[in-house]
BAMI-584227 format. One line per field, with one value per residue (C-alpha): residue number from 1; residue in three letters; x, y, z. Coordinates in pm, 1 decimal, m for minus. Each point is the difference from the previous one (the first is absolute). Example, Ala and Ser with C-alpha at 12.3 -4.5 7.8 and 13.67 -1.06 7.14 Angstrom:
2
lumdo: [1  2]
fiba: [ALA  SER]
x: [1230.0  137.0]
y: [m450.0  344.0]
z: [780.0  m66.0]
end
This chain:
95
lumdo: [1  2  3  4  5  6  7  8  9  10  11  12  13  14  15  16  17  18  19  20  21  22  23  24  25  26  27  28  29  30  31  32  33  34  35  36  37  38  39  40  41  42  43  44  45  46  47  48  49  50  51  52  53  54  55  56  57  58  59  60  61  62  63  64  65  66  67  68  69  70  71  72  73  74  75  76  77  78  79  80  81  82  83  84  85  86  87  88  89  90  91  92  93  94  95]
fiba: [MET  VAL  HIS  ASN  LEU  TRP  PRO  MET  ALA  VAL  VAL  GLU  ILE  PHE  GLY  SER  PHE  ARG  THR  GLY  LEU  LEU  LEU  PRO  ASN  SER  ASP  ILE  ASP  ILE  VAL  ILE  ILE  GLY  LEU  TRP  GLU  LYS  LEU  PRO  LEU  ARG  THR  LEU  GLU  SER  GLU  LEU  ILE  ALA  ARG  ARG  PHE  ALA  GLU  SER  ARG  THR  MET  HIS  VAL  LEU  ASP  MET  ALA  GLN  VAL  PRO  ILE  ILE  LYS  PHE  VAL  ASP  CYS  GLU  THR  LYS  ILE  LYS  VAL  ASP  ILE  SER  PHE  ASN  MET  GLN  VAL  ALA  TYR  ILE  PRO  PRO  SER]
x: [11498.5  m138.2  m306.7  220.9  185.1  m299.9  m333.1  m211.0  203.3  m139.5  221.4  m93.0  162.1  m19.2  154.4  52.4  m10.0  m350.7  m131.5  145.5  209.9  331.4  296.0  261.9  228.5  m277.3  20.3  m272.6  m118.1  m139.5  m136.3  m49.4  m268.7  m8.3  69.1  356.7  164.7  309.5  m6.8  141.8  226.5  293.7  m226.0  m136.6  346.9  126.9  m298.7  32.6  365.0  m55.0  m281.6  204.6  m239.9  292.3  377.3  162.8  204.4  m321.6  m163.2  m21.9  m188.1  m70.0  m103.7  82.4  m199.2  m318.7  m181.8  206.0  33.2  166.1  137.1  126.0  10.2  m203.0  235.2  m218.0  m148.4  267.9  m281.1  69.5  m228.6  m68.7  m177.4  m128.6  m191.9  m306.5  m50.0  m368.0  m121.2  m338.5  33.1  m285.0  67.4  m268.7  m236.9]
y: [m7157.9  m226.1  m88.1  m85.4  m247.9  m129.6  93.2  m116.0  183.4  293.7  295.1  204.5  299.8  11.2  187.3  373.9  68.1  m146.1  166.1  337.7  12.2  m14.0  215.7  136.9  m298.0  m265.3  m300.4  m156.3  m340.3  m233.0  m352.5  m233.9  m259.3  m319.1  m371.5  m127.6  m323.6  206.3  377.3  158.6  250.0  m47.9  16.4  335.8  122.1  m75.9  174.1  310.5  34.5  m90.2  254.1  263.5  45.4  m66.0  1.6  m322.6  188.6  103.3  m344.3  m218.2  m330.1  m121.7  m352.4  m157.1  249.7  m105.5  219.7  m18.3  341.5  186.1  343.8  250.0  367.9  103.1  128.5  289.3  131.6  m118.7  m124.1  m310.4  m293.2  m321.9  m284.7  m308.3  m301.1  m127.8  m355.4  m87.0  m357.9  59.6  336.5  91.5  314.1  269.3  m27.4]
z: [m1278.4  273.2  m207.0  m298.9  220.7  196.8  m164.8  295.5  265.5  195.1  91.4  307.1  166.8  378.9  290.0  35.0  m374.4  m27.7  314.4  m93.1  317.2  m183.3  92.5  m242.5  74.2  m10.9  m227.7  m212.0  122.9  m266.5  31.1  m294.8  62.4  m201.6  m13.3  m17.2  104.9  79.0  42.3  m318.3  173.4  m239.2  m307.4  110.9  94.0  m352.4  m162.8  216.0  m100.9  m367.9  m34.3  184.8  289.8  234.9  m16.2  112.6  262.3  180.7  m24.3  311.0  m4.6  352.9  m94.5  337.2  207.9  176.9  m253.0  m321.3  m158.6  m285.3  87.5  m255.8  m93.4  m304.8  m271.3  m109.6  324.5  247.2  225.9  208.6  m81.7  193.9  m179.8  176.4  m122.8  178.1  m117.4  22.9  m0.5  m162.0  m168.4  m235.3  m206.6  m14.3  m296.9]
end
């Protein structure tokens, strides 16, 4: 879904899920790396709801936070997910 919206973006998982140190109540932390003039938090929010990855009642967009983030619960697995954007000035995608 992310690559359909932003073909040059890179999606990375980090935190306890990536390191294997997750607990039963852990969330999945995801960062989307790319170039944007303005972080596309609301665009991603709309897509997540439209494609039924998240229900609107579980969606929280923290666009005024020091690190803007989208928080939601996955519809299928009921796992909590946090997505942040890391805007890079000179990002070069891997070849």
